[in-house]
VMD Tcl script that builds the backbone (N, CA, C; Angstrom):
set m [mol new atoms 507]
animate dup $m
set s [atomselect $m all]
$s set {name element resname resid chain x y z} {
  {N N MET 1 A 37.075 -71.995 102.741}
  {CA C MET 1 A 38.371 -71.445 102.389}
  {C C MET 1 A 38.400 -71.188 100.877}
  {N N GLN 2 A 38.808 -69.984 100.489}
  {CA C GLN 2 A 38.882 -69.629 99.079}
  {C C GLN 2 A 40.124 -70.254 98.451}
  {N N GLN 3 A 39.950 -70.823 97.277}
  {CA C GLN 3 A 41.070 -71.443 96.573}
  {C C GLN 3 A 41.941 -70.339 95.984}
  {N N LYS 4 A 43.249 -70.429 96.243}
  {CA C LYS 4 A 44.187 -69.399 95.799}
  {C C LYS 4 A 44.546 -69.559 94.327}
  {N N TYR 5 A 44.639 -70.782 93.843}
  {CA C TYR 5 A 45.061 -71.039 92.473}
  {C C TYR 5 A 43.981 -71.792 91.720}
  {N N ALA 6 A 43.937 -71.569 90.407}
  {CA C ALA 6 A 43.008 -72.315 89.571}
  {C C ALA 6 A 43.402 -73.788 89.598}
  {N N PRO 7 A 42.430 -74.690 89.552}
  {CA C PRO 7 A 42.767 -76.114 89.561}
  {C C PRO 7 A 43.583 -76.482 88.315}
  {N N ARG 8 A 44.534 -77.341 88.517}
  {CA C ARG 8 A 45.398 -77.781 87.421}
  {C C ARG 8 A 45.814 -79.213 87.712}
  {N N ARG 9 A 45.775 -80.065 86.685}
  {CA C ARG 9 A 46.140 -81.465 86.883}
  {C C ARG 9 A 47.504 -81.795 86.299}
  {N N ARG 10 A 47.945 -81.011 85.331}
  {CA C ARG 10 A 49.222 -81.293 84.682}
  {C C ARG 10 A 50.286 -80.303 85.144}
  {N N PRO 11 A 51.541 -80.692 85.062}
  {CA C PRO 11 A 52.618 -79.758 85.399}
  {C C PRO 11 A 52.588 -78.546 84.468}
  {N N LEU 12 A 53.072 -77.424 84.949}
  {CA C LEU 12 A 53.157 -76.197 84.168}
  {C C LEU 12 A 54.627 -75.938 83.861}
  {N N VAL 13 A 54.942 -75.829 82.581}
  {CA C VAL 13 A 56.324 -75.656 82.154}
  {C C VAL 13 A 56.471 -74.295 81.472}
  {N N PHE 14 A 57.441 -73.511 81.938}
  {CA C PHE 14 A 57.800 -72.253 81.297}
  {C C PHE 14 A 59.133 -72.475 80.603}
  {N N ALA 15 A 59.263 -72.000 79.377}
  {CA C ALA 15 A 60.517 -72.148 78.647}
  {C C ALA 15 A 60.962 -70.785 78.145}
  {N N GLY 16 A 62.275 -70.531 78.238}
  {CA C GLY 16 A 62.778 -69.240 77.791}
  {C C GLY 16 A 64.252 -69.082 78.068}
  {N N PRO 17 A 64.705 -67.849 78.219}
  {CA C PRO 17 A 66.129 -67.558 78.395}
  {C C PRO 17 A 66.632 -67.944 79.784}
  {N N PRO 18 A 67.951 -67.915 79.967}
  {CA C PRO 18 A 68.529 -68.318 81.255}
  {C C PRO 18 A 67.962 -67.570 82.463}
  {N N SER 19 A 67.552 -66.333 82.303}
  {CA C SER 19 A 67.065 -65.552 83.447}
  {C C SER 19 A 65.582 -65.786 83.745}
  {N N LEU 20 A 64.918 -66.657 83.000}
  {CA C LEU 20 A 63.469 -66.817 83.118}
  {C C LEU 20 A 63.004 -67.126 84.545}
  {N N GLU 21 A 63.617 -68.105 85.177}
  {CA C GLU 21 A 63.149 -68.500 86.516}
  {C C GLU 21 A 63.321 -67.356 87.515}
  {N N ARG 22 A 64.455 -66.678 87.451}
  {CA C ARG 22 A 64.704 -65.541 88.354}
  {C C ARG 22 A 63.696 -64.431 88.090}
  {N N THR 23 A 63.478 -64.107 86.820}
  {CA C THR 23 A 62.544 -63.050 86.454}
  {C C THR 23 A 61.121 -63.413 86.867}
  {N N PHE 24 A 60.748 -64.672 86.662}
  {CA C PHE 24 A 59.423 -65.124 87.075}
  {C C PHE 24 A 59.243 -64.899 88.582}
  {N N GLY 25 A 60.244 -65.280 89.363}
  {CA C GLY 25 A 60.166 -65.099 90.814}
  {C C GLY 25 A 60.011 -63.640 91.203}
  {N N GLN 26 A 60.743 -62.769 90.533}
  {CA C GLN 26 A 60.644 -61.334 90.820}
  {C C GLN 26 A 59.260 -60.788 90.479}
  {N N VAL 27 A 58.752 -61.171 89.323}
  {CA C VAL 27 A 57.443 -60.680 88.902}
  {C C VAL 27 A 56.343 -61.257 89.798}
  {N N ALA 28 A 56.416 -62.551 90.075}
  {CA C ALA 28 A 55.389 -63.195 90.902}
  {C C ALA 28 A 55.300 -62.549 92.276}
  {N N THR 29 A 56.442 -62.333 92.911}
  {CA C THR 29 A 56.414 -61.727 94.248}
  {C C THR 29 A 56.141 -60.228 94.188}
  {N N GLY 30 A 56.477 -59.585 93.055}
  {CA C GLY 30 A 56.155 -58.166 92.889}
  {C C GLY 30 A 54.659 -57.952 92.753}
  {N N LEU 31 A 53.991 -58.862 92.059}
  {CA C LEU 31 A 52.550 -58.748 91.874}
  {C C LEU 31 A 51.763 -59.301 93.062}
  {N N TYR 32 A 52.261 -60.389 93.623}
  {CA C TYR 32 A 51.575 -61.061 94.727}
  {C C TYR 32 A 52.613 -61.384 95.792}
  {N N SER 33 A 52.719 -60.547 96.801}
  {CA C SER 33 A 53.785 -60.705 97.796}
  {C C SER 33 A 53.752 -62.070 98.483}
  {N N ASP 34 A 52.604 -62.720 98.526}
  {CA C ASP 34 A 52.483 -64.017 99.195}
  {C C ASP 34 A 52.549 -65.195 98.218}
  {N N PHE 35 A 52.979 -64.971 96.982}
  {CA C PHE 35 A 52.934 -65.996 95.938}
  {C C PHE 35 A 53.585 -67.305 96.375}
  {N N PHE 36 A 54.742 -67.223 97.029}
  {CA C PHE 36 A 55.488 -68.438 97.386}
  {C C PHE 36 A 55.281 -68.858 98.844}
  {N N GLU 37 A 54.318 -68.257 99.541}
  {CA C GLU 37 A 54.102 -68.604 100.946}
  {C C GLU 37 A 53.552 -70.008 101.130}
  {N N THR 38 A 52.765 -70.470 100.186}
  {CA C THR 38 A 52.248 -71.834 100.251}
  {C C THR 38 A 52.690 -72.567 98.986}
  {N N PRO 39 A 52.892 -73.865 99.090}
  {CA C PRO 39 A 53.313 -74.618 97.904}
  {C C PRO 39 A 52.252 -74.567 96.814}
  {N N LEU 40 A 52.711 -74.528 95.594}
  {CA C LEU 40 A 51.779 -74.567 94.475}
  {C C LEU 40 A 51.129 -75.950 94.433}
  {N N PRO 41 A 49.855 -76.032 94.047}
  {CA C PRO 41 A 49.173 -77.328 93.997}
  {C C PRO 41 A 49.472 -78.111 92.713}
  {N N TYR 42 A 50.498 -77.727 92.007}
  {CA C TYR 42 A 50.922 -78.424 90.791}
  {C C TYR 42 A 52.414 -78.218 90.633}
  {N N ASP 43 A 53.015 -79.045 89.795}
  {CA C ASP 43 A 54.446 -78.914 89.526}
  {C C ASP 43 A 54.679 -77.763 88.562}
  {N N LEU 44 A 55.622 -76.917 88.901}
  {CA C LEU 44 A 56.021 -75.792 88.072}
  {C C LEU 44 A 57.499 -75.979 87.754}
  {N N SER 45 A 57.844 -75.950 86.474}
  {CA C SER 45 A 59.250 -76.120 86.116}
  {C C SER 45 A 59.638 -75.124 85.031}
  {N N PHE 46 A 60.945 -74.923 84.909}
  {CA C PHE 46 A 61.503 -73.972 83.956}
  {C C PHE 46 A 62.506 -74.693 83.074}
  {N N VAL 47 A 62.429 -74.423 81.783}
  {CA C VAL 47 A 63.342 -75.017 80.813}
  {C C VAL 47 A 64.080 -73.871 80.125}
  {N N VAL 48 A 65.402 -73.943 80.130}
  {CA C VAL 48 A 66.194 -72.949 79.419}
  {C C VAL 48 A 66.325 -73.410 77.962}
  {N N LEU 49 A 65.892 -72.559 77.061}
  {CA C LEU 49 A 65.964 -72.885 75.634}
  {C C LEU 49 A 67.326 -72.476 75.083}
  {N N GLY 50 A 67.833 -73.267 74.162}
  {CA C GLY 50 A 69.089 -72.979 73.487}
  {C C GLY 50 A 69.021 -73.502 72.070}
  {N N ASP 51 A 70.188 -73.641 71.445}
  {CA C ASP 51 A 70.201 -74.036 70.033}
  {C C ASP 51 A 69.867 -75.506 69.792}
  {N N ARG 52 A 69.865 -76.314 70.840}
  {CA C ARG 52 A 69.428 -77.713 70.703}
  {C C ARG 52 A 67.948 -77.788 71.047}
  {N N ALA 53 A 67.174 -78.401 70.158}
  {CA C ALA 53 A 65.724 -78.475 70.337}
  {C C ALA 53 A 65.357 -79.230 71.610}
  {N N VAL 54 A 64.344 -78.722 72.283}
  {CA C VAL 54 A 63.794 -79.314 73.501}
  {C C VAL 54 A 62.339 -79.656 73.220}
  {N N ARG 55 A 61.906 -80.823 73.665}
  {CA C ARG 55 A 60.511 -81.205 73.466}
  {C C ARG 55 A 59.662 -80.519 74.535}
  {N N LEU 56 A 58.669 -79.795 74.035}
  {CA C LEU 56 A 57.672 -79.149 74.894}
  {C C LEU 56 A 56.308 -79.577 74.364}
  {N N GLY 57 A 55.680 -80.514 75.048}
  {CA C GLY 57 A 54.426 -81.063 74.542}
  {C C GLY 57 A 54.675 -81.718 73.194}
  {N N PRO 58 A 53.857 -81.413 72.188}
  {CA C PRO 58 A 54.042 -82.037 70.879}
  {C C PRO 58 A 55.095 -81.340 70.005}
  {N N ALA 59 A 55.695 -80.280 70.511}
  {CA C ALA 59 A 56.621 -79.482 69.705}
  {C C ALA 59 A 58.063 -79.661 70.146}
  {N N GLU 60 A 58.966 -79.432 69.196}
  {CA C GLU 60 A 60.385 -79.330 69.490}
  {C C GLU 60 A 60.750 -77.865 69.285}
  {N N VAL 61 A 61.347 -77.244 70.309}
  {CA C VAL 61 A 61.589 -75.807 70.296}
  {C C VAL 61 A 63.059 -75.530 70.570}
  {N N SER 62 A 63.620 -74.618 69.780}
  {CA C SER 62 A 64.992 -74.171 70.026}
  {C C SER 62 A 65.027 -72.647 69.949}
  {N N ALA 63 A 65.999 -72.049 70.618}
  {CA C ALA 63 A 66.152 -70.591 70.646}
  {C C ALA 63 A 67.524 -70.233 70.102}
  {N N HIS 64 A 67.567 -69.159 69.318}
  {CA C HIS 64 A 68.800 -68.764 68.635}
  {C C HIS 64 A 69.021 -67.267 68.815}
  {N N PRO 65 A 70.208 -66.865 69.240}
  {CA C PRO 65 A 70.467 -65.439 69.487}
  {C C PRO 65 A 70.218 -64.586 68.246}
  {N N VAL 66 A 69.634 -63.423 68.464}
  {CA C VAL 66 A 69.452 -62.406 67.432}
  {C C VAL 66 A 69.974 -61.085 67.991}
  {N N TRP 67 A 70.094 -60.092 67.141}
  {CA C TRP 67 A 70.564 -58.779 67.585}
  {C C TRP 67 A 69.389 -57.904 67.971}
  {N N HIS 68 A 69.395 -57.478 69.219}
  {CA C HIS 68 A 68.392 -56.563 69.770}
  {C C HIS 68 A 69.024 -55.958 71.018}
  {N N VAL 69 A 68.245 -55.444 71.927}
  {CA C VAL 69 A 68.763 -54.896 73.180}
  {C C VAL 69 A 69.328 -56.060 73.987}
  {N N GLU 70 A 70.639 -56.034 74.244}
  {CA C GLU 70 A 71.321 -57.187 74.837}
  {C C GLU 70 A 70.722 -57.630 76.168}
  {N N SER 71 A 70.325 -56.682 77.005}
  {CA C SER 71 A 69.809 -57.039 78.329}
  {C C SER 71 A 68.490 -57.805 78.254}
  {N N SER 72 A 67.841 -57.820 77.100}
  {CA C SER 72 A 66.579 -58.550 76.969}
  {C C SER 72 A 66.787 -60.018 76.592}
  {N N GLU 73 A 68.041 -60.447 76.502}
  {CA C GLU 73 A 68.370 -61.818 76.108}
  {C C GLU 73 A 67.636 -62.192 74.816}
  {N N PRO 74 A 67.853 -61.423 73.749}
  {CA C PRO 74 A 67.072 -61.620 72.523}
  {C C PRO 74 A 67.374 -62.929 71.804}
  {N N HIS 75 A 66.319 -63.632 71.474}
  {CA C HIS 75 A 66.413 -64.899 70.750}
  {C C HIS 75 A 65.247 -65.028 69.787}
  {N N GLY 76 A 65.525 -65.615 68.652}
  {CA C GLY 76 A 64.473 -66.053 67.752}
  {C C GLY 76 A 64.175 -67.503 68.076}
  {N N LEU 77 A 63.044 -67.978 67.674}
  {CA C LEU 77 A 62.643 -69.357 67.980}
  {C C LEU 77 A 62.407 -70.159 66.707}
  {N N ARG 78 A 62.702 -71.443 66.799}
  {CA C ARG 78 A 62.304 -72.415 65.775}
  {C C ARG 78 A 61.448 -73.447 66.474}
  {N N VAL 79 A 60.263 -73.671 65.924}
  {CA C VAL 79 A 59.318 -74.619 66.508}
  {C C VAL 79 A 58.970 -75.643 65.429}
  {N N ARG 80 A 59.187 -76.906 65.748}
  {CA C ARG 80 A 58.830 -78.000 64.824}
  {C C ARG 80 A 57.675 -78.757 65.454}
  {N N VAL 81 A 56.562 -78.788 64.726}
  {CA C VAL 81 A 55.379 -79.474 65.236}
  {C C VAL 81 A 54.559 -79.952 64.042}
  {N N GLY 82 A 54.042 -81.166 64.118}
  {CA C GLY 82 A 53.223 -81.710 63.042}
  {C C GLY 82 A 53.934 -81.762 61.706}
  {N N GLY 83 A 55.244 -81.980 61.734}
  {CA C GLY 83 A 56.005 -82.066 60.499}
  {C C GLY 83 A 56.305 -80.725 59.843}
  {N N ARG 84 A 55.972 -79.639 60.502}
  {CA C ARG 84 A 56.198 -78.291 59.971}
  {C C ARG 84 A 57.149 -77.527 60.888}
  {N N THR 85 A 57.874 -76.579 60.285}
  {CA C THR 85 A 58.781 -75.735 61.065}
  {C C THR 85 A 58.363 -74.278 60.931}
  {N N ILE 86 A 58.201 -73.646 62.076}
  {CA C ILE 86 A 57.889 -72.224 62.135}
  {C C ILE 86 A 59.072 -71.545 62.817}
  {N N ALA 87 A 59.607 -70.523 62.175}
  {CA C ALA 87 A 60.687 -69.732 62.762}
  {C C ALA 87 A 60.120 -68.349 63.076}
  {N N TYR 88 A 60.588 -67.760 64.168}
  {CA C TYR 88 A 60.093 -66.455 64.614}
  {C C TYR 88 A 61.274 -65.601 65.033}
  {N N SER 89 A 61.390 -64.429 64.450}
  {CA C SER 89 A 62.546 -63.569 64.727}
  {C C SER 89 A 62.541 -62.979 66.122}
  {N N GLY 90 A 61.369 -62.783 66.722}
  {CA C GLY 90 A 61.308 -61.966 67.921}
  {C C GLY 90 A 61.758 -60.568 67.537}
  {N N ASP 91 A 61.982 -59.704 68.509}
  {CA C ASP 91 A 62.536 -58.384 68.216}
  {C C ASP 91 A 63.962 -58.577 67.738}
  {N N ALA 92 A 64.301 -58.007 66.586}
  {CA C ALA 92 A 65.641 -58.216 66.033}
  {C C ALA 92 A 65.977 -57.152 65.000}
  {N N SER 93 A 67.266 -56.878 64.888}
  {CA C SER 93 A 67.759 -56.090 63.774}
  {C C SER 93 A 68.418 -57.058 62.803}
  {N N TRP 94 A 68.718 -56.584 61.572}
  {CA C TRP 94 A 69.265 -57.488 60.566}
  {C C TRP 94 A 70.658 -57.958 60.948}
  {N N GLY 95 A 70.927 -59.219 60.707}
  {CA C GLY 95 A 72.238 -59.812 60.903}
  {C C GLY 95 A 72.243 -61.204 60.318}
  {N N PRO 96 A 73.400 -61.837 60.253}
  {CA C PRO 96 A 73.504 -63.164 59.633}
  {C C PRO 96 A 72.715 -64.247 60.361}
  {N N GLN 97 A 72.319 -63.988 61.570}
  {CA C GLN 97 A 71.553 -64.981 62.320}
  {C C GLN 97 A 70.138 -65.145 61.784}
  {N N LEU 98 A 69.587 -64.131 61.127}
  {CA C LEU 98 A 68.210 -64.256 60.627}
  {C C LEU 98 A 68.086 -65.224 59.455}
  {N N PRO 99 A 68.977 -65.188 58.447}
  {CA C PRO 99 A 68.876 -66.234 57.408}
  {C C PRO 99 A 69.045 -67.644 57.986}
  {N N ALA 100 A 69.938 -67.807 58.952}
  {CA C ALA 100 A 70.120 -69.127 59.571}
  {C C ALA 100 A 68.855 -69.549 60.314}
  {N N LEU 101 A 68.218 -68.627 60.996}
  {CA C LEU 101 A 66.991 -68.908 61.735}
  {C C LEU 101 A 65.861 -69.319 60.789}
  {N N ALA 102 A 65.745 -68.622 59.666}
  {CA C ALA 102 A 64.653 -68.867 58.717}
  {C C ALA 102 A 64.896 -70.062 57.804}
  {N N ASP 103 A 66.127 -70.524 57.713}
  {CA C ASP 103 A 66.514 -71.532 56.728}
  {C C ASP 103 A 65.640 -72.792 56.788}
  {N N GLY 104 A 64.950 -73.065 55.692}
  {CA C GLY 104 A 64.146 -74.277 55.584}
  {C C GLY 104 A 62.813 -74.242 56.301}
  {N N ALA 105 A 62.459 -73.112 56.917}
  {CA C ALA 105 A 61.188 -73.031 57.647}
  {C C ALA 105 A 60.014 -72.994 56.676}
  {N N ASP 106 A 58.921 -73.612 57.065}
  {CA C ASP 106 A 57.680 -73.515 56.308}
  {C C ASP 106 A 57.098 -72.110 56.436}
  {N N LEU 107 A 57.329 -71.489 57.597}
  {CA C LEU 107 A 56.844 -70.145 57.863}
  {C C LEU 107 A 57.888 -69.408 58.687}
  {N N PHE 108 A 58.256 -68.219 58.251}
  {CA C PHE 108 A 59.135 -67.340 59.021}
  {C C PHE 108 A 58.325 -66.110 59.383}
  {N N ILE 109 A 58.065 -65.944 60.669}
  {CA C ILE 109 A 57.357 -64.772 61.180}
  {C C ILE 109 A 58.433 -63.788 61.621}
  {N N CYS 110 A 58.431 -62.622 61.007}
  {CA C CYS 110 A 59.526 -61.680 61.234}
  {C C CYS 110 A 58.988 -60.305 61.600}
  {N N GLU 111 A 59.593 -59.703 62.582}
  {CA C GLU 111 A 59.189 -58.362 62.971}
  {C C GLU 111 A 59.630 -57.351 61.930}
  {N N SER 112 A 58.810 -56.354 61.711}
  {CA C SER 112 A 59.133 -55.226 60.834}
  {C C SER 112 A 58.485 -53.989 61.433}
  {N N THR 113 A 59.119 -53.467 62.448}
  {CA C THR 113 A 58.555 -52.358 63.208}
  {C C THR 113 A 58.402 -51.102 62.361}
  {N N THR 114 A 59.387 -50.822 61.511}
  {CA C THR 114 A 59.311 -49.625 60.682}
  {C C THR 114 A 59.142 -50.012 59.216}
  {N N TYR 115 A 58.756 -49.049 58.409}
  {CA C TYR 115 A 58.607 -49.287 56.981}
  {C C TYR 115 A 59.942 -49.085 56.269}
  {N N GLU 116 A 60.569 -47.923 56.474}
  {CA C GLU 116 A 61.875 -47.696 55.864}
  {C C GLU 116 A 62.869 -47.017 56.792}
  {N N THR 117 A 62.421 -46.476 57.895}
  {CA C THR 117 A 63.312 -45.813 58.844}
  {C C THR 117 A 64.247 -46.827 59.485}
  {N N ARG 118 A 65.531 -46.508 59.504}
  {CA C ARG 118 A 66.520 -47.394 60.146}
  {C C ARG 118 A 66.368 -47.293 61.661}
  {N N ASP 119 A 66.391 -48.429 62.316}
  {CA C ASP 119 A 66.297 -48.519 63.769}
  {C C ASP 119 A 67.369 -49.506 64.205}
  {N N PRO 120 A 68.196 -49.159 65.182}
  {CA C PRO 120 A 69.299 -50.061 65.546}
  {C C PRO 120 A 68.878 -51.397 66.158}
  {N N VAL 121 A 67.634 -51.521 66.604}
  {CA C VAL 121 A 67.223 -52.774 67.253}
  {C C VAL 121 A 65.981 -53.410 66.637}
  {N N HIS 122 A 65.507 -52.855 65.521}
  {CA C HIS 122 A 64.338 -53.410 64.837}
  {C C HIS 122 A 64.562 -53.394 63.330}
  {N N LEU 123 A 63.841 -54.250 62.636}
  {CA C LEU 123 A 63.897 -54.311 61.181}
  {C C LEU 123 A 62.865 -53.401 60.532}
  {N N SER 124 A 63.211 -52.907 59.359}
  {CA C SER 124 A 62.228 -52.208 58.538}
  {C C SER 124 A 61.780 -53.171 57.443}
  {N N VAL 125 A 60.608 -52.909 56.892}
  {CA C VAL 125 A 60.113 -53.719 55.783}
  {C C VAL 125 A 61.077 -53.615 54.610}
  {N N LYS 126 A 61.549 -52.413 54.309}
  {CA C LYS 126 A 62.469 -52.215 53.183}
  {C C LYS 126 A 63.751 -53.023 53.377}
  {N N GLU 127 A 64.282 -53.057 54.593}
  {CA C GLU 127 A 65.497 -53.825 54.886}
  {C C GLU 127 A 65.240 -55.321 54.713}
  {N N LEU 128 A 64.116 -55.772 55.205}
  {CA C LEU 128 A 63.760 -57.183 55.075}
  {C C LEU 128 A 63.623 -57.575 53.599}
  {N N LEU 129 A 62.949 -56.747 52.817}
  {CA C LEU 129 A 62.770 -57.041 51.396}
  {C C LEU 129 A 64.105 -57.013 50.651}
  {N N ALA 130 A 65.014 -56.139 51.067}
  {CA C ALA 130 A 66.338 -56.078 50.433}
  {C C ALA 130 A 67.116 -57.373 50.659}
  {N N HIS 131 A 66.817 -58.073 51.753}
  {CA C HIS 131 A 67.504 -59.322 52.095}
  {C C HIS 131 A 66.642 -60.552 51.806}
  {N N ARG 132 A 65.497 -60.372 51.148}
  {CA C ARG 132 A 64.553 -61.474 50.925}
  {C C ARG 132 A 65.220 -62.696 50.296}
  {N N GLY 133 A 66.154 -62.482 49.381}
  {CA C GLY 133 A 66.816 -63.594 48.710}
  {C C GLY 133 A 67.676 -64.439 49.624}
  {N N GLU 134 A 68.022 -63.915 50.803}
  {CA C GLU 134 A 68.833 -64.657 51.776}
  {C C GLU 134 A 67.979 -65.498 52.718}
  {N N LEU 135 A 66.689 -65.280 52.687}
  {CA C LEU 135 A 65.774 -65.962 53.607}
  {C C LEU 135 A 65.115 -67.137 52.896}
  {N N HIS 136 A 65.607 -68.327 53.155}
  {CA C HIS 136 A 65.116 -69.529 52.489}
  {C C HIS 136 A 64.013 -70.182 53.310}
  {N N ALA 137 A 62.907 -69.446 53.406}
  {CA C ALA 137 A 61.703 -69.950 54.066}
  {C C ALA 137 A 60.609 -69.976 53.012}
  {N N GLU 138 A 59.720 -70.947 53.136}
  {CA C GLU 138 A 58.649 -71.084 52.150}
  {C C GLU 138 A 57.730 -69.862 52.153}
  {N N ARG 139 A 57.471 -69.332 53.337}
  {CA C ARG 139 A 56.536 -68.211 53.465}
  {C C ARG 139 A 57.054 -67.275 54.547}
  {N N ILE 140 A 56.919 -65.956 54.310}
  {CA C ILE 140 A 57.321 -64.951 55.297}
  {C C ILE 140 A 56.119 -64.076 55.601}
  {N N VAL 141 A 55.891 -63.866 56.887}
  {CA C VAL 141 A 54.813 -62.990 57.341}
  {C C VAL 141 A 55.438 -62.004 58.329}
  {N N VAL 142 A 55.184 -60.706 58.107}
  {CA C VAL 142 A 55.726 -59.712 59.029}
  {C C VAL 142 A 54.711 -59.354 60.090}
  {N N THR 143 A 55.244 -59.014 61.250}
  {CA C THR 143 A 54.417 -58.668 62.400}
  {C C THR 143 A 55.159 -57.614 63.225}
  {N N HIS 144 A 54.611 -57.227 64.350}
  {CA C HIS 144 A 55.202 -56.196 65.221}
  {C C HIS 144 A 55.332 -54.893 64.438}
  {N N LEU 145 A 54.231 -54.545 63.776}
  {CA C LEU 145 A 54.213 -53.402 62.878}
  {C C LEU 145 A 54.000 -52.109 63.663}
  {N N GLY 146 A 54.908 -51.175 63.471}
  {CA C GLY 146 A 54.799 -49.877 64.116}
  {C C GLY 146 A 53.954 -48.921 63.295}
  {N N LYS 147 A 53.807 -47.710 63.807}
  {CA C LYS 147 A 52.958 -46.693 63.185}
  {C C LYS 147 A 53.351 -46.435 61.724}
  {N N GLU 148 A 54.650 -46.338 61.458}
  {CA C GLU 148 A 55.109 -46.077 60.099}
  {C C GLU 148 A 54.747 -47.218 59.155}
  {N N THR 149 A 54.925 -48.446 59.604}
  {CA C THR 149 A 54.587 -49.606 58.774}
  {C C THR 149 A 53.084 -49.678 58.544}
  {N N LEU 150 A 52.318 -49.439 59.583}
  {CA C LEU 150 A 50.852 -49.477 59.443}
  {C C LEU 150 A 50.358 -48.434 58.446}
  {N N ALA 151 A 51.045 -47.314 58.337}
  {CA C ALA 151 A 50.655 -46.266 57.386}
  {C C ALA 151 A 50.945 -46.672 55.940}
  {N N HIS 152 A 51.755 -47.743 55.750}
  {CA C HIS 152 A 52.129 -48.194 54.410}
  {C C HIS 152 A 51.645 -49.612 54.101}
  {N N LEU 153 A 50.585 -50.069 54.735}
  {CA C LEU 153 A 50.124 -51.449 54.534}
  {C C LEU 153 A 49.896 -51.782 53.058}
  {N N ALA 154 A 49.366 -50.859 52.297}
  {CA C ALA 154 A 49.093 -51.126 50.883}
  {C C ALA 154 A 50.376 -51.248 50.067}
  {N N ASP 155 A 51.499 -50.764 50.610}
  {CA C ASP 155 A 52.776 -50.752 49.893}
  {C C ASP 155 A 53.770 -51.799 50.388}
  {N N LEU 156 A 53.387 -52.644 51.311}
  {CA C LEU 156 A 54.355 -53.526 51.964}
  {C C LEU 156 A 55.081 -54.448 50.989}
  {N N GLY 157 A 54.367 -55.071 50.104}
  {CA C GLY 157 A 54.999 -56.022 49.199}
  {C C GLY 157 A 55.341 -57.339 49.868}
  {N N ILE 158 A 54.751 -57.567 51.035}
  {CA C ILE 158 A 54.975 -58.803 51.777}
  {C C ILE 158 A 53.754 -59.034 52.673}
  {N N GLU 159 A 53.439 -60.279 52.927}
  {CA C GLU 159 A 52.294 -60.621 53.764}
  {C C GLU 159 A 52.521 -60.130 55.189}
  {N N HIS 160 A 51.458 -59.622 55.813}
  {CA C HIS 160 A 51.562 -59.162 57.198}
  {C C HIS 160 A 50.441 -59.774 58.045}
  {N N ALA 161 A 50.678 -59.782 59.339}
  {CA C ALA 161 A 49.685 -60.303 60.275}
  {C C ALA 161 A 49.098 -59.151 61.082}
  {N N ASP 162 A 47.791 -59.204 61.259}
  {CA C ASP 162 A 47.070 -58.279 62.136}
  {C C ASP 162 A 46.704 -59.045 63.403}
  {N N ASP 163 A 46.236 -58.352 64.406}
  {CA C ASP 163 A 45.740 -59.027 65.595}
  {C C ASP 163 A 44.654 -60.016 65.176}
  {N N GLY 164 A 44.764 -61.227 65.647}
  {CA C GLY 164 A 43.758 -62.248 65.357}
  {C C GLY 164 A 43.979 -63.005 64.054}
  {N N THR 165 A 45.049 -62.697 63.334}
  {CA C THR 165 A 45.323 -63.417 62.086}
  {C C THR 165 A 45.520 -64.894 62.366}
  {N N THR 166 A 44.895 -65.734 61.553}
  {CA C THR 166 A 45.097 -67.180 61.608}
  {C C THR 166 A 45.848 -67.591 60.347}
  {N N ILE 167 A 46.890 -68.386 60.519}
  {CA C ILE 167 A 47.695 -68.816 59.396}
  {C C ILE 167 A 47.649 -70.339 59.310}
  {N N ALA 168 A 47.241 -70.846 58.168}
  {CA C ALA 168 A 47.209 -72.286 57.950}
  {C C ALA 168 A 48.471 -72.707 57.198}
  {N N LEU 169 A 49.070 -73.791 57.633}
  {CA C LEU 169 A 50.248 -74.315 56.954}
  {C C LEU 169 A 49.922 -75.631 56.272}
}
mol reanalyze $m
mol bondsrecalc $m
mol representation Tube
mol addrep $m
């Protein structure tokens, strides 16, 4: 008999927005119609993230609303692990929630899809730099770089991440 699932000894925990479990079920059955026909050989659980930190393995993780496409349940994350705090904007446009998200972080990873073009649901590098004084994080690294931003890498004026970038804290 062929094994349907990879062997696993520990429970598998997914953490995310309130719709995560429902969305997981839709995707799982959409990709594999028989996904739930037999019990999983391990415990699978879902944790809804919110503004109060939840322990996930060695990390404490919290999620904070940001401005983006509302139906995507947009949230930035704060992760505390090993005595360090990493904040991540996720997809977001500028708003007062971003300084609060970044406040006191050792590293703030922030999306900057465009270089200077205004986008109602994404940040530009120019917009981020204009608000740099409001972001009280030790270090800021931009990511989620679109074509326009990639064309201006030499002009960014802020650290950026490429695929495979490793960041030491």
